C-alpha positions in Angstrom: -25.3 85.8 -5.3 -27.3 87.3 -8.2 -30.2 85.4 -9.8 -32.8 85.9 -12.6 -35.3 83.9 -14.6 -35.1 83.0 -18.3 -36.7 80.5 -20.7 -34.3 78.4 -22.8 -34.3 74.9 -24.5 -33.4 72.0 -22.3 -30.9 69.2 -23.2 -30.9 66.1 -20.8 -27.4 64.5 -20.5 -26.8 60.8 -19.9 -23.9 60.0 -17.4 -22.4 63.5 -17.9 -22.3 66.8 -16.0 -21.1 70.2 -16.9 -19.8 72.8 -14.4 -19.8 76.6 -15.1 -16.7 77.8 -17.0 -16.1 74.2 -18.3 -15.7 73.8 -22.1 -16.8 70.4 -23.3 -17.6 68.4 -26.5 -20.9 66.5 -26.6 -22.3 64.1 -29.1 -26.1 64.5 -29.4 -28.2 61.9 -31.2 -31.8 62.0 -29.8 -34.3 63.9 -32.0 -35.6 66.1 -29.2 -32.1 67.0 -28.2 -31.1 67.9 -31.7 -34.2 70.1 -32.1 -33.4 71.8 -28.7 -29.9 72.6 -30.0 -31.3 74.1 -33.2 -33.8 76.1 -31.2 -30.9 77.4 -29.0 -29.0 78.6 -32.1 -31.9 80.8 -32.9 -32.2 82.2 -29.4 -28.8 83.6 -28.4 -27.1 80.2 -28.5 -28.0 79.4 -24.9 -29.2 75.9 -23.7 -29.9 74.5 -20.2 -27.9 71.2 -19.5 -29.1 68.9 -16.7 -28.3 65.3 -16.0 -30.7 62.3 -16.1 -31.1 60.3 -12.9 -31.4 57.1 -14.9 -29.3 56.9 -18.1 -31.4 54.1 -19.6 -34.5 56.3 -20.2 -34.7 57.6 -23.8 -37.5 60.2 -23.4 -37.1 61.7 -20.0 -39.8 63.6 -18.2 -39.4 66.3 -15.5 -39.2 63.6 -12.7 -36.3 61.9 -14.6 -33.9 64.8 -14.4 -32.1 66.7 -11.7 -33.5 70.2 -11.2 -30.1 71.8 -10.7 -28.0 72.1 -13.9 -25.9 74.5 -15.9 -26.8 77.2 -18.4 -24.3 76.9 -21.3 -23.3 78.7 -24.4 -23.3 76.7 -27.6 -20.0 77.6 -29.3 -19.9 75.2 -32.3 -22.1 72.6 -34.0 -20.9 69.9 -36.4 -23.1 67.3 -38.2 -21.5 63.9 -38.3 -22.0 61.3 -41.1 -23.9 59.0 -38.8 -26.6 61.6 -38.2 -25.4 62.7 -34.7 -24.3 66.3 -33.9 -21.0 67.1 -32.2 -21.4 70.3 -30.2 -18.9 72.4 -28.2 -20.5 74.0 -25.2 -19.1 76.3 -22.4 -20.7 76.4 -18.9 -21.9 79.9 -17.9 -23.8 79.7 -14.6 -25.6 77.3 -12.3 -29.3 77.2 -12.9 -32.3 75.6 -11.3 -35.3 74.3 -13.3 -38.5 76.2 -12.4 -40.9 74.9 -15.1 -40.6 72.0 -17.6 -42.3 72.4 -21.0 -42.6 69.5 -23.5 -43.1 71.3 -26.8 -43.4 68.0 -28.7 -40.3 68.5 -30.9 -38.1 69.6 -28.1 -38.1 70.4 -24.4 -38.1 74.0 -23.2 -37.6 75.2 -19.6 -37.9 78.1 -17.4 -34.8 78.4 -15.2 -33.5 80.5 -12.4 -29.7 81.3 -12.8 -27.2 81.8 -9.9 -24.0 83.9 -10.3 -21.1 83.2 -7.9 -19.9 86.2 -5.8 -16.4 87.0 -7.0 -15.5 88.7 -3.7 -13.4 86.7 -1.2 -12.4 87.2 2.4 -9.6 85.8 4.5 -11.4 82.5 5.2 -12.0 82.0 1.5 -8.3 82.7 0.8 -7.3 80.1 3.4 -9.8 77.5 2.0 -8.4 78.2 -1.5 -4.8 77.6 -0.4 -5.7 74.4 1.4 -7.6 73.2 -1.6 -4.7 73.9 -3.9 -2.2 72.3 -1.5 -4.3 69.1 -1.2 -4.8 69.1 -5.0 -1.1 69.3 -5.5 -0.5 66.3 -3.2 -3.3 64.4 -5.0 -1.7 65.1 -8.4 1.7 63.7 -7.1 0.0 60.5 -5.8 -2.3 60.1 -8.7 0.0 60.7 -11.7 -3.2 60.7 -13.9 -3.3 64.5 -13.9 -0.5 66.4 -15.6 1.6 69.1 -13.8 0.3 71.7 -16.4 -3.2 71.2 -15.1 -2.0 72.2 -11.6 -0.2 75.3 -13.0 -3.4 76.3 -14.9 -5.5 75.9 -11.7 -3.2 78.1 -9.6 -3.9 81.1 -11.8 -7.7 81.1 -10.9 -8.7 83.9 -8.5 -12.4 83.2 -8.0 -13.0 80.7 -5.1 -16.2 79.1 -6.6 -14.7 78.7 -10.1 -11.5 77.1 -8.5 -13.7 74.6 -6.6 -15.6 73.7 -9.8 -12.5 73.2 -11.9 -10.7 71.0 -9.3 -14.0 68.9 -8.8 -14.1 68.4 -12.6 -10.6 66.8 -12.5 -11.4 64.4 -9.6 -12.6 60.8 -10.3 -16.0 61.3 -8.7 -19.3 59.5 -9.1 -22.1 61.3 -10.8 -24.0 61.7 -7.6 -21.0 63.4 -5.9 -20.5 65.7 -8.8 -24.2 66.7 -8.7 -23.9 67.4 -5.0 -21.1 69.9 -5.6 -23.1 71.4 -8.5 -26.1 71.9 -6.2 -24.0 73.5 -3.4 -24.5 77.3 -4.0 -22.6 78.5 -0.9 -19.0 78.9 -2.1 -17.2 78.2 1.3 -19.4 75.1 1.8 -18.5 74.0 -1.8 -14.8 74.4 -1.1 -15.1 72.4 2.2 -16.7 69.5 0.3 -14.0 69.6 -2.4 -11.3 69.6 0.3 -12.9 66.7 2.1 -13.2 64.7 -1.2 -9.6 65.4 -2.2 -8.4 64.4 1.3 -10.4 61.1 1.0 -9.0 60.4 -2.5 -5.5 61.1 -1.2 -5.9 58.4 1.5 -7.4 56.0 -1.0 -4.4 56.6 -3.4 -1.9 56.2 -0.5 -3.4 52.9 0.4 -3.5 51.8 -3.2 0.2 52.7 -3.5 1.0 50.5 -0.4 -1.0 47.6 -1.8 0.6 48.1 -5.2 4.1 48.0 -3.7 3.2 44.8 -1.7 1.8 43.2 -4.8 4.8 44.3 -6.8 7.2 42.7 -4.2 5.1 39.5 -4.3 5.1 39.6 -8.1 8.8 40.2 -8.2 9.4 37.2 -5.9 7.1 35.0 -8.0 8.7 36.2 -11.2 12.1 35.5 -9.8 11.1 32.0 -8.8 9.6 31.5 -12.2 12.7 32.8 -13.9 14.9 30.5 -11.8 12.7 27.5 -12.6 12.8 28.3 -16.3 16.6 28.5 -16.0 16.7 25.2 -14.2 14.5 23.6 -16.9 16.9 25.0 -19.6 19.9 23.6 -17.7 18.2 20.2 -17.3 17.4 20.2 -21.0 21.0 21.0 -21.9 22.1 18.2 -19.6 19.9 15.7 -21.3 16.6 15.8 -19.4 14.5 16.8 -22.3 11.1 16.8 -20.6 12.3 18.5 -17.3 11.1 17.4 -13.9 8.2 19.7 -13.3 5.5 17.3 -14.5 7.1 14.4 -12.8 7.5 16.2 -9.5 3.9 17.3 -9.6 2.8 13.8 -10.3 4.9 12.4 -7.4 3.5 15.1 -5.1 -0.1 14.1 -5.9 0.8 10.4 -5.3 2.4 11.2 -1.9 -0.7 13.2 -0.9 -2.9 10.3 -1.9 -0.8 7.5 -0.2 -2.3 8.1 3.3 1.2 7.9 4.9 1.7 8.6 8.6 2.6 12.3 9.1 6.3 11.6 9.8 6.7 9.5 6.7 4.9 12.0 4.5 7.2 14.8 5.8 10.3 12.7 4.8 8.7 11.9 1.4 8.2 15.6 0.7 11.7 16.5 1.9 13.2 13.8 -0.4 10.9 15.1 -3.3 12.3 18.6 -2.7 15.9 17.2 -3.0 14.9 15.3 -6.1 13.6 18.4 -7.7 16.9 20.3 -7.2 19.3 17.5 -8.3 20.0 17.2 -12.1 18.5 14.1 -13.7 21.9 12.9 -14.8 23.1 12.7 -11.2 23.3 9.1 -9.9 21.6 10.3 -6.7 18.6 11.5 -8.6 17.6 7.9 -9.6 18.2 6.7 -6.0 15.9 9.4 -4.5 13.3 8.7 -7.2 13.4 5.0 -6.4 13.1 5.7 -2.7 10.1 8.0 -3.1 8.3 5.5 -5.3 8.8 2.7 -2.7 7.4 5.0 0.0 4.4 5.7 -2.2 3.8 2.1 -3.2 3.9 0.6 0.3 0.6 0.1 2.1 0.6 2.3 5.3 -3.1 2.3 6.3 -5.0 0.2 3.7 -6.3 -3.0 5.2 -8.8 -5.7 4.2 -11.7 -6.3 6.5 -11.6 -9.8 8.1 -14.6 -11.9 7.3 -15.2 -13.0 10.8 -17.6 -15.9 10.0 -16.3 -19.0 11.7 -18.7 -21.3 10.0 -17.8 -20.0 6.5 -14.1 -20.2 7.3 -14.5 -23.8 8.5 -16.4 -24.7 5.3 -13.5 -23.3 3.2 -10.8 -25.1 5.1 -12.7 -28.4 5.1 -13.4 -28.0 1.4 -9.8 -27.3 0.4 -8.0 -29.7 2.8 -8.9 -33.1 4.2 -7.6 -33.9 7.7 -5.1 -31.4 9.3 -7.4 -30.8 12.2 -4.9 -29.0 14.4 -4.2 -26.3 11.9 -7.8 -25.7 11.1 -8.7 -25.5 14.8 -5.9 -23.0 15.4 -7.2 -20.7 12.6 -10.7 -20.9 13.9 -9.5 -20.1 17.4 -7.8 -17.0 16.0 -11.0 -15.9 14.2 -13.1 -16.4 17.3 -10.8 -14.2 19.5 -10.6 -11.6 16.7 -14.4 -11.5 16.7 -14.5 -10.9 20.4 -11.7 -8.4 20.7 -11.8 -6.7 17.2 -8.0 -6.3 17.6 -5.4 -9.0 17.9 -1.8 -9.1 16.8 -1.3 -11.5 13.9 -0.2 -14.9 15.1 3.1 -16.4 13.9 2.5 -20.0 12.9 5.0 -22.6 11.7 3.6 -25.5 9.8 6.3 -28.2 10.1 6.1 -31.5 8.2 7.4 -33.5 5.2 7.0 -32.3 1.6 3.7 -32.7 -0.1 1.4 -32.6 2.9 -0.2 -29.3 1.9 1.6 -26.7 4.0 1.8 -24.0 1.3 -1.7 -24.6 0.0 -3.1 -24.6 3.5 -1.7 -21.1 4.1 -3.4 -20.0 0.9 -6.7 -21.4 2.2 -6.2 -19.6 5.5 -6.0 -16.3 3.6 -9.1 -17.2 1.6 -11.1 -18.1 4.8 -10.1 -14.7 6.4 -10.8 -12.7 3.2 -7.2 -11.4 3.3 -4.6 -10.8 0.6 -2.0 -13.6 0.3 1.7 -13.2 -0.4 4.5 -15.8 -0.4 8.2 -15.5 -0.3 10.6 -18.4 -0.5 13.5 -18.4 1.9 15.2 -21.5 0.6 18.9 -20.8 0.0 18.7 -17.3 1.4 22.1 -16.6 3.1 22.4 -12.8 3.0 21.0 -10.7 5.8 20.2 -7.9 3.4 17.7 -10.2 1.6 15.5 -9.8 4.7 16.4 -6.3 5.9 17.3 -4.7 2.5 20.4 -2.8 1.4 21.5 0.6 2.5 20.4 3.3 0.0 24.0 4.4 -0.5 24.8 1.1 -2.3 24.4 0.8 -6.1 21.3 -1.2 -7.0 19.9 -1.0 -3.4 16.5 -2.5 -2.8 14.3 -3.2 0.2 14.3 -6.7 1.7 11.9 -9.5 0.8 9.6 -8.6 3.7 9.0 -5.0 2.5 8.8 -6.3 -1.1 6.2 -8.8 0.0 4.2 -6.0 1.7 4.2 -3.9 -1.5 3.0 -7.0 -3.4 0.2 -7.6 -0.8 -1.0 -4.0 -1.0 -2.5 -4.1 2.5 -1.1 -4.0 6.0 -2.8 -7.2 7.2 -2.1 -9.9 4.6 -1.4 -13.6 5.2 2.3 -13.7 4.7 3.8 -17.1 3.9 7.5 -17.6 4.7 8.2 -20.7 2.7 11.1 -23.1 3.6 12.2 -21.2 6.7 14.4 -24.1 7.7 16.4 -23.8 4.5 18.1 -20.5 5.3 21.8 -20.5 5.7 24.4 -18.0 6.8 27.9 -16.9 5.5 30.2 -13.9 5.7 27.3 -11.7 4.4 25.4 -12.1 7.7 22.8 -14.4 9.2 19.3 -14.0 7.7 17.7 -16.2 10.4 18.9 -13.6 13.0 17.3 -10.8 10.9 14.1 -12.8 10.9 14.0 -12.5 14.7 12.6 -9.0 14.5 10.1 -9.8 11.8 8.7 -12.7 13.8 8.7 -11.2 17.3 5.1 -9.9 18.1 6.7 -7.4 20.6 9.1 -5.9 18.0 7.6 -6.2 14.6 5.3 -3.1 15.0 8.5 -1.1 14.4 10.3 -3.3 11.8 13.3 -1.4 10.4 14.3 -2.0 6.8 17.8 -0.7 5.8 16.4 0.8 2.6 13.2 2.4 3.9 15.0 3.4 7.2 11.7 4.4 8.9 9.8 2.0 11.1 7.2 -0.1 9.4 4.3 -1.8 11.2 4.1 -5.6 10.6 2.1 -6.4 13.8 -1.2 -6.9 11.8 0.3 -9.4 9.4 -0.5 -13.0 9.9 2.8 -14.8 9.3 2.8 -18.5 8.4 6.1 -20.2 8.0 6.7 -23.7 6.6 9.5 -26.1 7.4 10.5 -29.7 6.7 13.0 -30.0 9.5 12.7 -28.1 12.8 16.1 -29.2 13.9 17.8 -26.8 11.4 15.9 -23.7 12.6 17.9 -21.8 15.3 16.4 -22.0 18.8 15.7 -18.2 19.2 13.8 -18.1 15.9 11.9 -21.3 16.7 10.9 -19.8 20.0 9.1 -17.0 18.3 6.8 -19.3 16.3 3.9 -21.5 17.3 4.8 -24.9 15.8 2.0 -26.9 14.3 3.2 -30.3 13.1 1.7 -31.9 10.1 2.8 -35.5 10.2 1.5 -36.9 6.9 -1.5 -38.7 5.6 -2.8 -42.2 6.4 -3.7 -44.5 3.5 -7.5 -43.9 3.9 -6.8 -40.1 3.9 -4.7 -40.4 0.8 -7.5 -42.3 -1.0 -10.0 -39.6 0.0 -7.6 -36.8 -1.2 -6.9 -38.6 -4.5 -10.6 -39.2 -5.2 -12.0 -35.7 -4.2 -9.1 -33.4 -5.0 -6.1 -34.7 -7.0 -7.8 -36.8 -9.6 -10.5 -34.3 -10.6 -7.8 -31.6 -10.8 -5.6 -33.8 -13.1 -8.7 -34.7 -15.3 -9.4 -31.0 -15.8 -5.7 -30.1 -16.6 -5.5 -32.9 -19.2 -8.6 -31.9 -21.0 -10.6 -34.9 -19.9 -13.9 -35.3 -18.0 -15.5 -37.9 -15.8 -17.3 -39.4 -18.8 -14.0 -40.1 -20.5 -12.0 -41.6 -17.7 -12.9 -43.4 -14.5 -10.8 -44.9 -11.7 -11.8 -47.6 -9.2 -11.0 -47.0 -5.5 -8.9 -50.2 -5.5 -6.7 -48.8 -8.3 -6.1 -45.6 -6.2 -5.2 -47.8 -3.2 -2.8 -49.8 -5.2 -1.1 -46.7 -6.6 -0.6 -45.5 -3.0 0.8 -48.9 -1.9 2.9 -50.0 -4.8 3.9 -46.9 -6.7 4.5 -44.3 -4.0 6.2 -44.1 -0.6 5.8 -40.7 0.9 4.2 -38.8 3.8 2.5 -36.4 1.5 0.7 -36.7 -1.8 3.0 -35.1 -4.3 4.2 -38.4 -5.8 0.7 -39.7 -5.8 -0.4 -36.7 -7.9 2.4 -37.3 -10.4 1.3 -40.9 -10.8 -2.3 -39.8 -11.4 -1.0 -37.2 -14.0 0.8 -40.1 -15.8 -2.5 -42.1 -15.9 -4.4 -39.1 -17.3 -1.7 -38.5 -20.0 -1.8 -42.2 -21.1 -5.6 -42.1 -21.1 -5.6 -39.0 -23.3 -3.3 -40.7 -25.8 -5.6 -43.8 -25.9 -8.7 -41.6 -26.4 -7.1 -39.5 -29.1 -4.9 -42.3 -30.8 -7.2 -45.3 -30.6 -10.5 -43.4 -30.7 -11.9 -45.0 -27.5 -14.6 -43.0 -25.9 -13.9 -44.1 -22.3 -11.0 -45.4 -20.2 -11.5 -47.2 -16.9 -8.5 -47.8 -14.7 -8.8 -50.8 -12.4 -6.4 -52.7 -10.1 -6.0 -55.3 -12.9 -4.9 -52.9 -15.7 -3.0 -50.5 -13.5 0.4 -51.9 -14.8 -0.6 -50.9 -18.3 -0.5 -47.3 -17.3 2.2 -47.2 -14.6 4.4 -50.2 -15.4 5.7 -52.6 -12.8 5.3 -51.6 -9.1 8.1 -49.5 -7.7 7.7 -50.8 -4.1 6.7 -54.0 -2.3 3.7 -53.2 -0.1 4.8 -53.7 3.5 8.5 -53.8 4.1 8.1 -56.2 7.0 10.4 -59.2 6.7 8.9 -62.3 5.2 10.1 -64.4 8.1 11.7 -64.1 11.5 15.4 -63.6 11.2 18.4 -63.7 13.5 20.4 -60.4 13.8 17.9 -58.3 11.9 15.6 -55.8 13.7 13.2 -53.3 12.2 13.5 -49.8 13.6 11.3 -46.7 13.0 12.9 -43.4 11.9 11.7 -39.9 11.5 13.1 -38.0 8.6 12.5 -34.7 6.8 10.2 -36.7 4.4 8.1 -38.1 7.2 8.4 -41.5 8.9 10.3 -44.4 7.6 11.3 -48.0 8.5 15.0 -48.8 9.1 16.4 -52.3 9.0 19.4 -52.9 11.2 21.6 -55.9 10.6 24.2 -57.5 12.8 26.8 -59.9 11.7 29.1 -62.0 14.1 32.4 -63.5 12.8 35.4 -65.0 14.6 38.1 -62.3 15.2 39.8 -60.1 17.7 36.9 -58.1 19.0 36.6 -55.3 16.4 33.3 -53.3 16.3 32.5 -52.1 12.8 29.7 -49.6 12.1 28.6 -49.0 8.5 25.7 -47.4 6.6 26.7 -43.7 6.8 25.7 -43.3 10.4 25.8 -40.0 12.2 27.5 -39.4 15.6 24.3 -40.0 17.6 23.6 -43.4 16.1 27.3 -44.4 16.6 27.0 -43.5 20.2 23.7 -45.5 20.5 25.6 -48.6 19.1 28.4 -48.1 21.6 25.9 -47.8 24.4 24.0 -50.9 23.3 27.4 -52.8 23.0 28.4 -51.7 26.5 25.0 -52.7 28.0 25.2 -56.2 26.5 28.8 -56.7 27.9 27.6 -55.6 31.4 24.6 -58.0 31.2 26.2 -60.9 29.3 25.5 -63.6 32.0 21.7 -62.6 32.4 21.4 -62.7 28.6 23.1 -66.1 28.4 25.9 -64.7 26.2 29.6 -65.7 26.4 31.1 -62.9 28.6 34.2 -62.9 26.4 32.3 -62.5 23.1 33.9 -59.2 22.5 37.4 -60.7 22.5 36.7 -63.7 20.3 34.5 -62.1 17.6 34.4 -59.2 15.3 31.0 -57.5 15.3 29.7 -55.7 12.2 26.6 -53.5 12.6 25.2 -52.3 9.3 22.2 -50.2 8.3 21.3 -50.8 4.6 21.2 -48.0 2.0 24.7 -46.9 2.9 24.5 -43.8 0.6 21.7 -42.2 2.7 22.9 -40.4 5.8 21.2 -41.6 9.0 21.2 -40.0 12.4 18.9 -39.5 15.4 18.3 -40.6 19.0 15.8 -43.3 18.4 17.7 -46.4 17.2 19.2 -47.5 20.6 16.8 -50.4 21.4 16.7 -51.5 17.7 20.6 -51.9 17.6 20.6 -53.6 21.0 17.9 -56.1 20.0 19.6 -56.9 16.7 23.0 -57.4 18.6 21.4 -59.7 21.3 19.6 -61.7 18.5 22.8 -62.2 16.7 24.8 -63.2 19.9 22.0 -65.5 21.3 20.8 -67.0 18.0 17.2 -66.0 18.8 15.3 -64.6 15.8 13.5 -61.3 15.9 9.8 -61.3 15.2 9.1 -60.1 11.6 6.0 -58.1 12.5 7.6 -56.0 15.2 8.9 -52.5 14.7 10.5 -50.5 17.5 11.8 -47.0 18.4 13.5 -45.7 21.5 16.9 -44.7 22.9 18.8 -46.8 25.4 21.0 -46.0 28.4 23.9 -48.0 29.8 21.6 -49.4 32.4 19.0 -50.6 29.8 16.4 -47.8 30.4 14.4 -46.8 27.4 14.2 -43.0 26.8 11.3 -41.2 24.9 11.6 -40.2 21.3 9.9 -37.7 18.9 7.8 -38.0 15.7 5.7 -40.9 17.0 2.8 -40.2 14.7 5.1 -40.2 11.6 6.8 -43.4 12.7 3.4 -45.1 13.4 2.2 -44.2 9.9 5.4 -45.7 8.4 5.0 -48.9 10.5 1.4 -49.2 9.2 2.6 -48.5 5.6 5.3 -51.2 5.9 2.9 -53.8 7.1 4.1 -54.1 10.7 1.5 -55.1 13.3 3.3 -54.4 16.6 5.2 -51.3 17.6 7.4 -51.2 20.7 7.8 -47.6 22.1 9.0 -45.9 25.3 6.4 -45.7 28.1 7.0 -41.9 28.3 5.5 -41.6 24.8 2.1 -42.8 26.0 0.7 -39.3 25.9 1.5 -39.1 22.1 -0.7 -42.0 21.2 -3.7 -39.6 21.0 -2.1 -37.9 18.0 -2.1 -41.1 15.9 -5.1 -41.4 13.6 -7.7 -43.9 14.8 -7.5 -45.9 11.6 -3.8 -46.6 12.3 -4.4 -47.3 16.0 -6.9 -50.0 15.1 -4.3 -51.9 12.9 -1.3 -51.6 15.2 -0.6 -53.0 18.6 1.4 -50.6 20.7 3.6 -52.0 23.5 4.9 -49.5 26.0 8.2 -50.4 27.6 10.6 -48.8 30.1 13.5 -51.3 30.0 15.3 -53.3 27.4 14.2 -56.6 29.1 10.6 -55.8 28.2 11.7 -55.0 24.6 13.4 -58.4 24.2 10.3 -60.2 25.7 8.1 -58.9 22.8 10.7 -58.7 20.1 12.6 -62.1 20.2 11.2 -65.5 19.4 11.3 -68.0 22.3 12.3 -67.4 25.9 
């Protein structure tokens, strides 16, 4: 390697490097650089090019440039309109900076030049061939370098020049290019270039693999995109103008936010996938959409937190309802257990009682006291099993049953769910809804309730079911067995007065736009309304009468200009007209052949007058008054008992052959039935046959056997209330019903004398006048 020293102008380059033998265009703009070029044109057109270490420096010093650079020949200069100079240079040899001179206008340098040895040996030949082979492979992989470049390179004989030319075509960093420039040993330089080419080959090979993988993924994505666009176009042609994409995305978000169990969510996504693929005009599309929306709208995990404060709950129940102690006690018991266990299956209660006693409003108060959502469904007249369980999804217009609809309306998994009028369900060829209710109301089964529409199990175990019924007799046994029956008998007169004063009258005043200053009502007036204008177990009719008074009062205030209306017992007829009932239905005098019985109906307790008429004849027994089979049998039993005991009762033993006997129960249009009229019929018969009158103040209830035994009955509380309401003072009842006396309100017990009997002889002793 030959070398010598010369002094030439120096031109620092920014981000650029020139190898020997390279021909390159440069744009020069810095003043010192332009002066250095002009100086070089004077001195043999030679200039030393070296690269700046930091491109951001405008006026570099000796420390800011690399010491190794290239001595170049300036071939051409051209001044551009913007003041810069475009210069064409050709690299001559490598050169190292020995001394740095800042002349003020330009930079001059003393450099030492290095000429490459053109001689080559076998090793150099081998390195050249390897380098060319690797470069050829690189060109094939890269495709950024033309094939002509390779053919130009193959003609180069000098090893050092070949290494420089190939390095200039590689995408190297400035630092790597500078490193090759600084490598004076030709074999070492070729080794470095071979190593760099090999590394670039591997990088390009890996890039190619990644590119192919990305291309495959892109092709798949593009294919899906294309197919989706096609599907959108097809849907648009078929009439679905908007397409389903937005709708499907919206449904997907809703499913994700619905907090469904994993298995339900999986089914929802599967159905959504089907929905997306089916055209909108298909009938099945609407069915699937409807199904998905039902799954989304049902509560699966959302629950209200029970307000487990017994004192607060008791306050709410007491405030909303007067009396009804058993129901309130049951709700408070449930709260207490819930507080101790923190987990308890919802109880299934059935509030049984006549209309108007507050069954439905009580259920609402229970929900309020627990802090739960309330939902009510009416079962009156339901006769289709699918009303409870839902329809199969394959049917046109299919919908879930009322239970699932109620849960959607409630919005939580633990509402208070009121099943109103559960005794009014019927069955026909479409199925038996009361049988479908068995699963709903079974605490062991309702955790996996199956609706035909939803198909998947739904948990009802946290729901507090409250059913209401007027008549337990019409509820099938298996269904009744699943419920805890709480009987609400009806209200006593004092309770009705209290309810009217504190609840009903204030409510009616508000509804009719009045206030306490405009209308007042005396307690005696309320009592008279209860006695003479209503006859019921509940308070519904009482509320209607109070509404009538408020309407008439409003008319007086508006029409006559009166500021205040006071309703008293004296002016009550002005508002309500003549009394509808006679207070106390007790007979005005003792009568022969007429006995007062006590009956239990769907509307509460009632009194029943039984009349017997004896006339000469041929022994016919006539029963009238629309009696049911049970009452007819009671009459036959009483008749047979009297015949067997005629002598002891001082009755002609042949009375049945000489007389026609007619037993009649008034109000013939009203059906009457039940096992509690036996002793009443027997007493009326014996009274008619013996001529002994029946005491007017005595009411009685009880069934009779052929031997005269008195059997227990039901509904004693309701019957006692009706006896008190009718003005009776003595009630004869079976001895086996002694345990039920505790259920009778104390105010009623004080006014009635209860006589417990076990045989008809005891009944006659208390019921008939004389011995």
